[in-house]
gemmi code that builds the backbone of each chain (N, CA, C; Angstrom):
import gemmi

chains = {
    "A": [
        ("MET", (106.382, 61.841, 135.905), (106.818, 61.665, 134.430), (105.881, 62.005, 133.194)),
        ("HIS", (106.671, 62.921, 132.475), (105.581, 64.094, 131.220), (105.218, 63.474, 130.142)),
        ("ASP", (104.153, 63.050, 130.119), (104.075, 62.505, 128.071), (103.538, 63.119, 127.620)),
        ("ALA", (103.030, 63.402, 126.287), (103.657, 63.823, 125.565), (101.965, 63.977, 125.132)),
        ("THR", (100.873, 65.007, 125.482), (99.485, 64.659, 125.073), (99.310, 64.977, 123.244)),
        ("PRO", (97.931, 64.379, 123.056), (97.660, 64.785, 121.422), (97.786, 66.243, 121.383)),
        ("ASP", (97.336, 66.640, 122.417), (97.146, 68.388, 122.184), (98.186, 68.808, 121.439)),
        ("PHE", (99.051, 68.673, 122.454), (101.107, 68.700, 122.474), (101.173, 68.734, 120.964)),
        ("ASN", (101.387, 67.038, 120.368), (101.528, 66.543, 119.358), (100.938, 67.373, 118.023)),
        ("THR", (99.259, 67.858, 118.289), (98.412, 68.423, 117.288), (99.370, 69.927, 116.941)),
        ("GLN", (99.512, 70.156, 118.373), (99.832, 72.329, 118.209), (101.304, 72.062, 117.354)),
        ("LEU", (102.028, 71.249, 117.543), (103.699, 70.600, 116.564), (103.041, 70.894, 115.044)),
        ("ALA", (101.992, 69.616, 114.904), (101.747, 69.519, 113.920), (101.166, 70.793, 112.881)),
        ("ASP", (100.589, 71.559, 113.739), (99.708, 72.709, 113.310), (100.839, 73.562, 113.302)),
        ("ALA", (102.157, 73.546, 113.857), (102.901, 74.827, 113.507), (103.970, 74.406, 112.174)),
        ("ARG", (104.259, 73.185, 111.535), (104.483, 73.086, 110.601), (104.738, 74.112, 109.263)),
        ("GLY", (103.706, 74.103, 108.930), (103.789, 74.961, 107.367), (104.359, 76.309, 108.392)),
        ("TYR", (103.788, 76.800, 109.574), (104.743, 78.035, 109.709), (106.648, 78.140, 109.804)),
        ("LEU", (106.980, 76.657, 110.569), (108.551, 76.437, 110.371), (108.344, 76.556, 108.352)),
        ("LEU", (108.045, 76.051, 108.418), (108.415, 75.790, 106.604), (109.209, 76.728, 105.829)),
        ("LYS", (107.909, 77.799, 106.310), (108.180, 79.222, 105.639), (109.452, 79.210, 105.958)),
        ("PHE", (109.575, 79.831, 107.385), (111.093, 80.416, 107.622), (112.382, 79.541, 107.439)),
        ("ALA", (112.015, 77.805, 106.998), (113.277, 77.063, 106.529), (113.696, 76.981, 105.089)),
        ("ARG", (112.260, 77.845, 104.682), (112.442, 77.509, 102.517), (113.111, 79.096, 102.509)),
        ("LEU", (112.492, 80.245, 103.068), (113.366, 81.211, 103.220), (114.986, 81.710, 103.849)),
        ("GLN", (115.046, 81.011, 103.988), (116.456, 80.895, 104.921), (117.400, 79.617, 103.845)),
        ("LEU", (116.707, 78.842, 103.623), (118.189, 77.795, 103.191), (117.985, 77.851, 101.411)),
        ("ARG", (116.612, 78.183, 101.281), (116.433, 78.332, 99.627), (116.378, 76.832, 99.069)),
        ("ASN", (116.417, 75.577, 99.380), (116.660, 74.720, 99.034), (114.708, 73.430, 99.736)),
        ("GLU", (114.170, 72.836, 99.087), (113.072, 72.426, 99.333), (113.613, 71.387, 100.672)),
        ("ALA", (114.108, 70.307, 99.641), (114.853, 69.302, 100.223), (115.581, 69.281, 102.314)),
        ("TRP", (116.139, 70.100, 101.623), (116.865, 70.717, 103.162), (115.855, 70.845, 104.284)),
        ("ALA", (114.848, 72.493, 103.779), (114.086, 73.179, 104.531), (112.772, 71.890, 105.048)),
        ("GLU", (112.477, 70.554, 104.362), (111.892, 69.774, 105.014), (112.241, 69.043, 105.943)),
        ("ASP", (113.799, 68.856, 106.005), (114.468, 67.447, 107.101), (114.779, 68.422, 108.204)),
        ("VAL", (114.928, 69.487, 108.272), (115.256, 70.733, 109.224), (114.150, 70.984, 109.917)),
        ("VAL", (112.948, 71.034, 109.387), (111.595, 71.164, 110.003), (111.066, 69.910, 111.106)),
        ("SER", (111.491, 68.470, 109.814), (110.894, 67.873, 110.930), (112.111, 67.067, 111.766)),
        ("ASP", (113.685, 68.012, 111.624), (114.586, 67.373, 112.834), (113.597, 68.434, 113.796)),
        ("THR", (113.596, 69.316, 113.730), (113.065, 70.390, 114.638), (111.337, 69.666, 115.547)),
        ("LEU", (110.078, 69.580, 114.469), (109.136, 68.458, 115.058), (109.843, 67.234, 115.850)),
        ("LEU", (110.799, 67.057, 115.637), (111.454, 65.390, 116.540), (112.180, 66.159, 117.534)),
        ("ALA", (112.862, 66.139, 117.370), (113.337, 67.590, 118.648), (112.464, 68.059, 119.220)),
        ("ALA", (111.529, 68.523, 119.280), (110.097, 69.057, 120.480), (109.460, 68.043, 120.786)),
        ("LEU", (109.415, 66.777, 120.307), (108.240, 65.916, 120.502), (109.133, 65.090, 121.881)),
        ("ALA", (110.753, 65.026, 121.557), (111.625, 64.330, 122.230), (111.255, 65.124, 123.510)),
        ("LYS", (111.464, 65.843, 123.975), (111.775, 66.934, 124.935), (110.574, 68.131, 125.471)),
        ("PRO", (109.018, 66.950, 125.201), (108.318, 68.416, 125.776), (108.201, 68.910, 126.864)),
        ("GLN", (109.026, 68.346, 127.936), (109.037, 68.652, 129.343), (109.279, 70.781, 129.482)),
        ("ALA", (110.680, 70.470, 128.347), (111.819, 72.021, 128.273), (110.837, 72.926, 127.746)),
        ("PHE", (109.572, 72.341, 127.126), (108.587, 73.958, 126.711), (107.327, 74.373, 127.843)),
        ("GLU", (107.802, 73.493, 129.015), (106.460, 73.125, 130.060), (106.598, 75.244, 130.799)),
        ("ALA", (108.144, 75.595, 130.309), (107.986, 76.589, 130.983), (107.724, 77.901, 130.354)),
        ("ARG", (107.365, 77.827, 128.983), (107.626, 78.789, 128.101), (106.711, 79.096, 127.936)),
        ("SER", (106.211, 79.978, 126.956), (104.444, 80.318, 126.742), (104.190, 80.564, 125.282)),
        ("GLN", (105.512, 81.248, 124.840), (104.349, 80.876, 123.217), (105.570, 79.284, 121.803)),
        ("LEU", (104.805, 79.243, 121.950), (104.928, 77.483, 121.679), (106.011, 77.917, 120.530)),
        ("ARG", (105.606, 78.506, 119.079), (105.647, 79.066, 118.537), (107.010, 79.614, 118.118)),
        ("THR", (107.266, 80.488, 119.436), (108.788, 81.395, 119.740), (109.971, 79.953, 120.379)),
        ("TRP", (108.964, 78.823, 121.036), (110.321, 77.504, 120.978), (110.551, 77.350, 120.454)),
        ("LEU", (110.012, 76.857, 119.503), (109.613, 76.031, 117.732), (110.646, 76.530, 117.040)),
        ("VAL", (110.506, 77.950, 116.487), (111.645, 79.052, 115.880), (112.848, 78.746, 116.678)),
        ("GLY", (113.234, 78.946, 117.688), (114.093, 78.787, 118.576), (114.750, 77.643, 118.197)),
        ("ILE", (114.071, 76.515, 118.314), (114.830, 74.880, 118.223), (115.450, 75.161, 116.093)),
        ("LEU", (114.232, 75.656, 115.497), (114.387, 75.773, 113.985), (115.882, 76.360, 113.709)),
        ("LYS", (115.850, 77.821, 114.377), (117.010, 78.553, 114.238), (118.560, 77.664, 114.504)),
        ("HIS", (118.674, 76.670, 115.502), (119.821, 75.865, 116.099), (120.211, 74.807, 114.153)),
        ("LYS", (118.992, 74.325, 114.744), (119.014, 73.476, 113.491), (119.383, 73.936, 112.178)),
        ("ILE", (118.974, 75.514, 111.745), (119.533, 75.251, 110.284), (120.459, 76.266, 110.333)),
        ("VAL", (121.394, 76.451, 111.658), (122.532, 77.023, 111.622), (123.830, 75.772, 111.315)),
        ("ASP", (122.807, 74.438, 111.692), (123.917, 73.216, 111.900), (123.911, 72.632, 110.346)),
        ("VAL", (122.712, 73.338, 109.734), (122.678, 72.884, 108.517), (123.437, 74.199, 107.043)),
        ("LEU", (124.090, 75.099, 107.112), (124.443, 75.757, 106.849), (125.570, 75.433, 107.193)),
        ("ARG", (126.150, 75.265, 108.178), (128.028, 74.726, 108.046), (128.437, 73.667, 108.228)),
        ("GLN", (127.027, 72.871, 107.764), (126.888, 71.407, 106.890), (127.354, 71.505, 104.944)),
        ("ARG", (126.638, 72.681, 104.636), (126.543, 72.505, 103.563), (127.581, 73.762, 102.917)),
        ("GLY", (128.044, 74.447, 104.109), (128.964, 75.430, 103.643), (129.776, 76.002, 102.365)),
        ("ARG", (129.803, 75.564, 101.496), (129.834, 75.602, 99.840), (128.713, 75.748, 99.148)),
        ("GLU", (128.103, 75.197, 99.848), (126.785, 74.992, 98.942), (126.103, 75.996, 99.328)),
        ("VAL", (125.927, 76.741, 99.952), (125.484, 77.913, 100.946), (125.885, 79.027, 100.191)),
        ("VAL", (127.222, 79.089, 99.703), (127.496, 80.268, 98.704), (127.489, 79.838, 97.681)),
        ("LEU", (127.624, 78.737, 96.853), (127.722, 78.320, 95.677), (126.581, 79.308, 94.823)),
        ("ASP", (127.180, 80.104, 94.006), (126.218, 80.544, 92.623), (125.668, 79.736, 91.579)),
        ("SER", (124.495, 79.120, 91.885), (123.992, 78.372, 91.271), (123.736, 78.759, 89.805)),
        ("GLY", (124.013, 80.117, 89.132), (123.998, 80.716, 88.453), (123.281, 82.756, 87.650)),
        ("SER", (122.232, 81.883, 87.309), (121.249, 82.630, 86.443), (121.482, 83.767, 87.273)),
        ("ASP", (120.260, 83.674, 88.716), (119.690, 84.103, 89.257), (120.629, 85.270, 89.479)),
        ("ASP", (122.286, 84.861, 90.450), (122.654, 85.699, 91.015), (123.609, 86.760, 89.622)),
        ("ASP", (123.319, 87.686, 89.363), (123.638, 88.686, 88.165), (124.508, 89.288, 88.968)),
        ("SER", (126.042, 89.911, 88.014), (127.171, 90.189, 88.707), (126.631, 91.678, 89.093)),
        ("ALA", (125.584, 92.662, 87.842), (125.281, 93.531, 87.636), (125.290, 94.691, 89.307)),
        ("ASP", (126.467, 95.447, 89.488), (125.853, 96.579, 91.433), (125.010, 97.542, 90.942)),
        ("PRO", (123.686, 96.890, 92.019), (122.349, 97.582, 92.021), (122.591, 98.827, 91.965)),
        ("LEU", (123.639, 98.942, 92.544), (123.676, 100.499, 92.615), (123.102, 101.446, 91.333)),
        ("GLU", (124.158, 100.544, 90.677), (123.712, 101.747, 89.361), (121.928, 101.731, 88.543)),
        ("HIS", (121.417, 101.422, 89.259), (119.554, 100.837, 89.162), (119.427, 102.588, 89.561)),
        ("MET", (120.280, 102.811, 90.837), (119.860, 104.283, 91.386), (120.614, 105.351, 90.225)),
        ("ALA", (119.549, 106.282, 90.792), (120.569, 106.900, 89.297), (121.157, 108.268, 90.053)),
        ("PHE", (122.055, 108.189, 89.578), (123.489, 108.903, 89.819), (124.520, 109.931, 89.191)),
        ("ARG", (124.375, 111.119, 89.186), (125.458, 111.526, 88.087), (127.157, 110.869, 88.119)),
        ("ALA", (127.125, 111.722, 87.022), (128.564, 111.567, 86.444), (129.936, 112.006, 87.723)),
        ("ASN", (129.017, 113.014, 88.038), (130.500, 113.212, 89.736), (129.756, 112.042, 90.584)),
        ("GLY", (129.102, 111.184, 90.937), (128.502, 111.095, 91.853), (127.449, 111.036, 93.000)),
        ("HIS", (126.830, 112.347, 92.541), (125.604, 112.723, 93.458), (124.370, 112.419, 92.047)),
        ("PHE", (123.405, 112.221, 93.241), (122.071, 112.106, 92.892), (121.511, 112.771, 92.052)),
        ("ALA", (121.040, 112.066, 91.449), (120.754, 112.377, 89.825), (118.903, 112.809, 90.730)),
        ("GLU", (118.285, 112.140, 91.040), (116.888, 112.780, 91.638), (116.946, 112.387, 93.201)),
        ("LYS", (117.284, 113.030, 94.126), (116.505, 112.715, 94.937), (115.428, 111.379, 95.429)),
        ("PRO", (116.229, 110.677, 96.892), (115.283, 109.256, 97.103), (114.377, 109.782, 97.231)),
        ("ALA", (112.996, 109.397, 97.656), (111.960, 109.184, 97.924), (112.114, 109.614, 99.307)),
        ("GLU", (110.972, 110.123, 100.350), (110.582, 110.011, 101.606), (109.794, 109.072, 101.891)),
        ("TRP", (110.306, 108.679, 102.500), (109.604, 107.247, 102.947), (108.253, 107.643, 104.239)),
        ("GLY", (108.276, 109.288, 104.752), (107.701, 109.378, 106.171), (107.696, 107.826, 107.125)),
        ("ASN", (107.257, 108.263, 108.170), (107.280, 107.522, 109.695), (106.608, 106.642, 109.525)),
        ("PRO", (106.756, 105.625, 108.809), (105.447, 104.713, 108.760), (105.649, 103.382, 110.166)),
        ("GLU", (105.742, 103.979, 111.447), (106.213, 103.024, 112.002), (105.082, 101.978, 112.293)),
        ("GLN", (104.256, 102.537, 111.811), (102.837, 101.411, 112.468), (102.498, 100.637, 111.028)),
        ("ASP", (102.291, 101.522, 110.050), (102.331, 100.180, 108.757), (103.364, 98.605, 109.148)),
        ("LEU", (104.640, 99.214, 109.571), (106.109, 98.858, 109.932), (105.107, 96.831, 110.351)),
        ("ARG", (104.049, 97.411, 111.283), (103.138, 95.810, 111.847), (102.360, 95.524, 110.827)),
        ("SER", (102.058, 96.339, 109.918), (100.733, 95.569, 109.530), (100.661, 94.307, 108.908)),
        ("ARG", (100.394, 93.179, 108.397), (100.506, 91.927, 107.804), (100.463, 92.162, 106.387)),
        ("GLN", (100.017, 93.004, 106.047), (100.474, 93.549, 104.667), (101.490, 93.890, 104.278)),
        ("PHE", (102.323, 94.144, 105.421), (103.535, 95.271, 104.897), (104.446, 93.251, 105.086)),
        ("MET", (104.298, 92.984, 105.943), (104.950, 91.712, 106.953), (104.838, 91.125, 105.054)),
        ("THR", (103.561, 90.585, 104.678), (103.704, 89.639, 102.984), (104.050, 90.518, 102.058)),
        ("VAL", (104.298, 91.939, 101.992), (105.187, 92.221, 101.178), (106.933, 91.956, 101.192)),
        ("LEU", (107.251, 92.666, 103.023), (108.241, 91.992, 103.491), (109.049, 90.743, 102.878)),
        ("GLU", (108.284, 89.658, 103.069), (108.619, 88.619, 102.968), (108.508, 88.272, 101.432)),
        ("ALA", (107.657, 88.798, 100.243), (107.978, 88.425, 98.863), (109.168, 88.801, 98.729)),
        ("CYS", (109.295, 89.971, 99.462), (111.236, 90.783, 98.684), (111.565, 90.274, 98.406)),
        ("THR", (112.271, 89.684, 100.408), (112.821, 88.383, 100.519), (113.081, 87.615, 99.594)),
        ("ASP", (112.331, 87.122, 99.628), (112.323, 86.070, 98.990), (112.556, 85.982, 97.414)),
        ("LYS", (112.179, 87.120, 96.806), (112.929, 87.840, 95.397), (114.335, 87.638, 95.333)),
        ("LEU", (114.892, 88.006, 96.335), (116.652, 87.846, 96.518), (116.895, 86.516, 95.496)),
        ("PRO", (117.971, 86.847, 94.863), (118.681, 85.513, 94.658), (119.400, 84.721, 95.485)),
        ("ALA", (119.163, 83.740, 95.797), (119.097, 83.207, 96.205), (120.557, 82.708, 97.091)),
        ("VAL", (121.744, 82.896, 97.181), (122.614, 83.095, 97.935), (122.817, 84.811, 98.758)),
        ("GLN", (122.289, 85.805, 98.299), (122.339, 86.747, 98.242), (120.829, 86.576, 99.454)),
        ("GLY", (119.816, 85.804, 99.682), (118.770, 86.199, 100.008), (119.061, 84.781, 101.422)),
        ("ARG", (119.904, 83.929, 101.097), (120.507, 82.983, 102.866), (121.387, 84.174, 103.045)),
        ("LEU", (121.888, 84.655, 102.958), (123.073, 85.810, 103.631), (122.964, 86.974, 104.839)),
        ("PHE", (122.113, 87.310, 103.541), (121.371, 88.098, 104.375), (119.973, 87.819, 105.287)),
        ("LEU", (119.196, 87.015, 105.122), (118.818, 86.445, 106.527), (119.436, 85.625, 107.254)),
        ("MET", (121.133, 85.038, 107.304), (121.919, 85.069, 108.394), (122.106, 85.933, 109.103)),
        ("ARG", (121.890, 87.844, 108.313), (122.167, 88.316, 109.478), (120.932, 88.857, 109.503)),
        ("GLU", (119.200, 88.963, 108.822), (118.754, 89.683, 109.900), (117.648, 88.732, 110.743)),
        ("TRP", (117.988, 87.274, 110.392), (116.768, 86.295, 110.938), (117.814, 85.539, 111.819)),
        ("LEU", (118.874, 85.483, 111.815), (118.933, 84.136, 112.896), (119.681, 84.795, 113.386)),
        ("GLU", (120.250, 86.495, 112.985), (121.409, 87.415, 113.819), (122.562, 87.215, 114.407)),
        ("LEU", (123.017, 86.097, 113.142), (124.451, 86.104, 113.104), (125.663, 87.411, 112.855)),
        ("SER", (126.514, 87.563, 113.236), (127.622, 88.509, 112.593), (128.133, 88.083, 111.295)),
        ("SER", (128.575, 89.649, 111.016), (129.127, 88.971, 110.053), (130.432, 88.406, 110.310)),
        ("ASP", (131.259, 88.069, 111.212), (132.301, 87.306, 111.312), (131.805, 86.249, 111.539)),
        ("GLU", (131.062, 85.662, 111.952), (129.971, 84.197, 112.577), (130.180, 83.920, 111.184)),
        ("ILE", (128.972, 84.730, 110.131), (128.774, 84.155, 108.962), (130.252, 83.648, 107.808)),
        ("CYS", (131.225, 84.741, 108.250), (132.016, 84.245, 107.566), (133.061, 83.096, 107.934)),
        ("LYS", (132.881, 82.733, 109.216), (133.646, 81.580, 110.201), (132.510, 80.214, 109.389)),
        ("GLU", (131.098, 80.828, 109.934), (130.791, 79.229, 109.102), (130.740, 78.545, 107.895)),
        ("LEU", (130.832, 79.727, 107.337), (130.727, 79.190, 105.972), (132.400, 79.051, 104.513)),
        ("ALA", (133.131, 80.118, 105.375), (134.403, 80.021, 105.150), (134.183, 80.811, 103.762)),
        ("LEU", (133.597, 81.935, 104.199), (133.547, 83.170, 103.347), (134.649, 84.439, 103.151)),
        ("THR", (135.346, 84.820, 102.491), (136.014, 85.849, 102.829), (135.018, 87.135, 103.131)),
        ("PRO", (135.480, 88.027, 103.958), (134.194, 89.536, 104.445), (134.475, 89.842, 103.179)),
        ("THR", (135.080, 90.339, 102.436), (135.118, 91.033, 100.950), (133.255, 90.464, 100.246)),
        ("ASN", (133.411, 88.863, 100.128), (132.599, 88.444, 99.475), (131.125, 88.553, 100.134)),
        ("LEU", (131.209, 88.689, 101.360), (130.273, 88.711, 102.284), (129.856, 90.339, 101.523)),
        ("TYR", (130.037, 91.023, 102.072), (130.034, 92.408, 102.060), (129.182, 92.843, 100.860)),
        ("VAL", (129.771, 92.258, 99.546), (129.369, 92.872, 98.213), (127.770, 91.585, 98.182)),
        ("GLN", (127.666, 90.725, 98.680), (126.493, 90.051, 98.887), (125.440, 90.625, 99.594)),
        ("LEU", (125.406, 90.808, 100.510), (125.207, 91.692, 101.911), (124.566, 93.002, 101.189)),
        ("HIS", (125.284, 93.690, 100.458), (125.589, 95.138, 99.905), (124.021, 94.801, 98.479)),
        ("ARG", (124.552, 93.928, 97.958), (123.669, 93.834, 96.907), (122.334, 93.926, 96.923)),
        ("ALA", (122.334, 92.365, 98.573), (120.744, 92.040, 99.077), (120.345, 93.708, 99.322)),
        ("ARG", (120.577, 94.188, 100.436), (120.039, 95.285, 100.727), (119.504, 96.377, 99.871)),
        ("LEU", (120.213, 96.778, 98.924), (119.969, 97.394, 97.644), (118.376, 97.021, 97.294)),
        ("ARG", (118.482, 95.958, 96.243), (117.558, 95.189, 96.100), (116.099, 95.165, 96.738)),
        ("LEU", (117.143, 94.875, 98.031), (115.357, 95.093, 99.065), (114.549, 96.402, 99.333)),
        ("ARG", (115.629, 97.197, 99.233), (115.526, 99.065, 99.272), (114.185, 99.091, 97.987)),
        ("GLU", (114.884, 98.898, 96.835), (114.258, 98.765, 95.245), (113.125, 98.641, 95.546)),
        ("CYS", (113.467, 97.238, 95.876), (111.082, 96.315, 95.602), (110.652, 96.750, 97.068)),
        ("LEU", (111.167, 96.766, 98.355), (110.055, 97.642, 99.073), (109.610, 99.048, 98.690)),
        ("GLU", (110.285, 100.063, 98.185), (110.256, 101.110, 97.509), (109.015, 101.172, 96.287)),
        ("LEU", (109.194, 99.843, 95.380), (108.779, 99.715, 94.237), (106.969, 99.486, 94.605)),
        ("ASN", (107.146, 98.380, 95.606), (105.712, 97.680, 96.090), (105.107, 97.954, 97.332)),
        ("TRP", (105.097, 98.793, 98.124), (104.916, 99.376, 99.338), (105.101, 100.672, 99.501)),
        ("PHE", (106.025, 101.379, 99.364), (106.093, 103.354, 99.413), (106.018, 103.720, 98.436)),
        ("ALA", (105.921, 103.504, 97.533), (105.535, 104.220, 96.221), (103.898, 103.697, 96.003)),
        ("ALA", (103.660, 102.658, 96.458), (102.332, 101.561, 96.104), (101.202, 102.037, 96.845)),
        ("ARG", (101.629, 103.221, 98.228), (100.352, 103.136, 98.442), (99.716, 104.239, 98.590)),
    ],
    "B": [
        ("MET", (129.406, 121.010, 94.502), (131.114, 121.037, 95.596), (131.399, 121.525, 94.333)),
        ("ASN", (132.411, 122.380, 94.720), (133.832, 122.965, 94.035), (135.062, 121.790, 94.081)),
        ("ALA", (135.469, 122.363, 93.375), (136.575, 121.920, 92.710), (137.589, 120.805, 94.185)),
        ("LEU", (137.781, 122.962, 94.955), (138.668, 122.191, 96.083), (138.181, 121.758, 96.606)),
        ("MET", (137.173, 121.439, 96.798), (136.326, 120.738, 97.778), (136.435, 119.494, 98.047)),
        ("LYS", (136.603, 118.893, 96.710), (136.726, 117.629, 96.239), (138.376, 117.127, 96.677)),
        ("LYS", (139.095, 117.970, 96.537), (139.809, 118.002, 96.682), (141.111, 116.932, 98.461)),
        ("LEU", (139.205, 117.544, 99.120), (139.822, 117.170, 100.664), (139.480, 115.768, 100.907)),
        ("PRO", (140.371, 115.495, 101.224), (140.498, 113.766, 102.399), (138.711, 113.185, 102.441)),
        ("LEU", (138.436, 114.547, 103.308), (137.259, 113.548, 103.713), (135.458, 113.401, 102.654)),
        ("MET", (136.345, 114.329, 101.925), (134.840, 114.456, 100.637), (134.604, 113.215, 99.760)),
        ("ARG", (133.025, 112.829, 100.287), (132.947, 111.778, 99.661), (131.481, 112.205, 98.487)),
        ("SER", (131.602, 111.729, 97.421), (130.169, 111.665, 96.613), (129.308, 111.174, 97.698)),
        ("CYS", (128.129, 111.070, 96.776), (126.532, 110.632, 97.183), (126.729, 109.195, 96.653)),
        ("LYS", (127.262, 108.553, 95.659), (127.505, 107.240, 95.518), (128.450, 106.486, 96.698)),
        ("GLU", (129.155, 106.748, 97.051), (130.152, 106.768, 98.048), (129.488, 106.700, 99.540)),
        ("VAL", (128.812, 107.448, 99.872), (128.351, 107.641, 100.761), (126.804, 106.565, 101.515)),
        ("THR", (126.338, 106.581, 100.139), (125.047, 105.440, 99.794), (125.901, 103.644, 100.241)),
        ("ALA", (126.799, 103.999, 99.593), (127.405, 102.291, 100.121), (128.250, 102.571, 101.237)),
        ("LEU", (128.563, 103.553, 101.728), (128.764, 103.183, 103.403), (127.910, 102.877, 104.047)),
        ("VAL", (126.454, 103.551, 103.582), (125.125, 103.306, 104.759), (125.077, 102.226, 104.539)),
        ("ILE", (125.345, 101.651, 103.432), (124.489, 100.447, 103.407), (125.871, 99.569, 104.183)),
        ("ALA", (126.764, 99.598, 104.216), (127.599, 98.912, 104.845), (127.717, 98.888, 105.673)),
        ("ARG", (127.745, 100.060, 106.562), (127.196, 100.189, 108.288), (126.255, 99.186, 109.106)),
        ("GLU", (125.384, 98.535, 107.842), (124.349, 97.606, 108.203), (125.243, 96.458, 108.701)),
        ("ASP", (126.680, 96.185, 108.479), (127.138, 95.053, 108.459), (128.522, 94.766, 108.841)),
        ("ARG", (129.490, 96.339, 109.144), (130.629, 96.239, 109.438), (130.561, 97.224, 110.240)),
        ("ALA", (131.870, 97.290, 110.976), (131.824, 99.179, 111.660), (132.195, 99.757, 110.166)),
        ("LEU", (132.810, 100.934, 110.529), (132.943, 101.965, 109.880), (134.786, 102.282, 110.347)),
        ("PRO", (135.768, 102.771, 109.648), (136.481, 102.642, 110.210), (136.301, 104.366, 110.195)),
        ("LEU", (137.154, 104.703, 111.146), (136.915, 106.138, 111.624), (136.734, 107.418, 111.041)),
        ("VAL", (137.845, 107.018, 109.627), (137.581, 108.398, 108.854), (136.659, 108.238, 108.651)),
        ("GLU", (135.731, 106.886, 107.900), (134.594, 107.286, 107.280), (133.397, 107.034, 107.708)),
        ("GLN", (133.225, 106.932, 108.853), (132.457, 108.085, 110.085), (133.004, 109.297, 109.929)),
        ("TRP", (134.014, 109.654, 109.694), (133.911, 111.547, 109.630), (133.726, 111.745, 108.842)),
        ("ALA", (133.996, 110.704, 107.494), (133.315, 111.589, 105.634), (132.016, 111.386, 105.745)),
        ("LEU", (131.218, 110.434, 106.678), (129.506, 110.297, 106.554), (129.389, 111.378, 106.868)),
        ("ARG", (129.493, 111.277, 108.137), (129.227, 112.882, 109.254), (128.764, 114.268, 108.322)),
        ("LEU", (130.403, 114.520, 107.927), (130.282, 115.109, 107.187), (129.767, 115.776, 106.079)),
        ("HIS", (129.495, 114.669, 104.729), (128.568, 114.509, 103.725), (126.919, 114.993, 104.611)),
        ("MET", (126.221, 114.200, 105.295), (125.554, 114.528, 105.930), (124.817, 115.600, 106.214)),
        ("ALA", (126.014, 116.206, 106.703), (125.535, 117.993, 107.118), (125.446, 118.674, 105.871)),
        ("MET", (125.924, 118.113, 104.933), (125.931, 119.276, 103.708), (124.826, 118.730, 102.304)),
        ("CYS", (124.877, 117.640, 103.056), (124.089, 117.222, 101.484), (122.129, 117.235, 101.683)),
        ("GLN", (121.382, 117.284, 101.106), (119.922, 116.909, 101.062), (119.620, 115.662, 100.741)),
        ("ALA", (120.274, 114.887, 99.921), (119.384, 113.786, 99.422), (120.121, 112.496, 100.042)),
        ("CYS", (120.929, 112.641, 100.813), (121.735, 111.597, 101.343), (120.979, 111.065, 102.523)),
        ("PRO", (120.787, 111.399, 103.746), (119.835, 111.537, 104.785), (118.683, 111.403, 104.525)),
        ("THR", (117.955, 111.730, 103.521), (117.099, 110.896, 102.880), (117.147, 109.411, 102.709)),
        ("PHE", (118.374, 109.059, 102.185), (118.420, 107.185, 101.648), (119.024, 106.838, 102.873)),
        ("GLU", (119.329, 107.557, 104.361), (119.547, 107.072, 105.661), (118.222, 106.379, 105.589)),
        ("ARG", (117.414, 107.459, 105.875), (116.850, 107.137, 106.890), (115.464, 106.324, 106.013)),
        ("GLN", (115.935, 105.876, 104.986), (115.420, 104.562, 104.406), (115.331, 103.676, 105.082)),
        ("VAL", (117.385, 103.760, 104.786), (118.157, 102.184, 105.154), (117.752, 102.192, 106.971)),
        ("LEU", (117.477, 102.914, 107.457), (116.940, 102.968, 109.245), (115.624, 102.393, 109.255)),
        ("THR", (114.434, 103.005, 108.305), (113.506, 102.445, 108.067), (113.174, 100.848, 108.039)),
        ("MET", (114.306, 100.091, 106.830), (114.400, 98.830, 106.254), (114.861, 97.654, 107.980)),
        ("ARG", (115.970, 98.535, 108.478), (116.355, 97.847, 109.937), (115.119, 97.758, 111.341)),
        ("ASN", (114.773, 98.554, 110.989), (113.586, 98.915, 112.014), (112.542, 97.836, 111.348)),
        ("ALA", (111.884, 97.769, 109.813), (110.885, 96.661, 109.868), (111.663, 95.237, 109.451)),
        ("MET", (112.418, 94.960, 109.636), (113.483, 93.354, 109.412), (113.310, 93.596, 111.448)),
        ("LYS", (113.681, 94.458, 112.501), (113.191, 93.918, 113.356), (111.726, 94.026, 113.981)),
        ("GLN", (111.075, 94.197, 113.589), (108.685, 94.000, 113.355), (109.488, 92.486, 113.022)),
        ("TRP", (109.424, 92.393, 111.432), (109.556, 91.446, 111.552), (109.830, 90.254, 111.545)),
        ("ARG", (111.269, 90.191, 112.107), (111.329, 88.850, 113.487), (110.633, 88.900, 114.652)),
        ("GLY", (110.311, 89.891, 115.261), (109.690, 89.767, 116.360), (107.543, 89.464, 115.725)),
        ("TYR", (107.606, 89.884, 114.993), (106.563, 89.636, 114.399), (105.830, 87.994, 114.274)),
        ("ARG", (104.314, 87.477, 114.885), (104.119, 85.983, 115.070), (102.730, 86.261, 114.321)),
        ("GLU", (102.440, 85.285, 113.245), (101.584, 85.246, 112.771), (100.097, 84.315, 113.885)),
        ("ASP", (98.817, 84.733, 113.976), (97.972, 84.162, 114.641), (97.283, 83.076, 114.380)),
        ("ASP", (97.445, 82.502, 112.636), (96.692, 81.684, 112.589), (97.539, 80.333, 112.492)),
    ],
}
model = gemmi.Model(1)
for chain_id, residues in chains.items():
    chain = gemmi.Chain(chain_id)
    for i, (resn, *xyz) in enumerate(residues, 1):
        res = gemmi.Residue()
        res.name, res.seqid = resn, gemmi.SeqId(i, " ")
        for name, pos in zip(("N", "CA", "C"), xyz):
            atom = gemmi.Atom()
            atom.name, atom.element = name, gemmi.Element(name[0])
            atom.pos, atom.b_iso = gemmi.Position(*pos), 0.0
            res.add_atom(atom)
        chain.add_residue(res)
    model.add_chain(chain)
structure = gemmi.Structure()
structure.add_model(model)
structure.setup_entities()
């Protein structure tokens, strides 16, 4: 018989903040995030034996969290893609990039170099998370469904009953915003 | 780019190509667009730089997914 050792429980408690960070980033809703993290920790407590073969507790927990989050997103469907108003502006971010009337770049995009090493640094991760967090809620959720949950565009449309056109417009805006934010706060700031 | 070139069916502006480079992150482009993209990239200086930025972002997200804080 396997019993949950206090040590395991403590480790779970310690992971809470870490899980909450991802849940907040993906769900953009404090109540949903708290619930889904509690569910994740309860599920982990209920079957500690499932963890035994694994080496990384956090990796295992994040795996459970991701499944639970997909469930929440599916249940909340409409709310997930509901434009809460002010923050989802409808402006095309491509307008922020300088194009001439004929559609050519007015100014060449900046060379970001080959920042392989930089991309692994804690400082870069902090900037990347801050830029992701700054995306309007709907864009942020959809973007992370692609990039964190690693769902295909088809899967996202199906889970949320969203049209592909709508999804692509949102993702397009999200990616351009992220590009701009990284340029301003990392690549140009170095 | 001269007027004749603009009329060719595979010709795209930088603005259009930029949109395709972004779109490619989330969906497969139709063959015609893939060709148009490749053709434009061969003739343009600015768009390949933009494309490299997008690839860097793709790489960054991959690093982020695998990143685990030590604390």
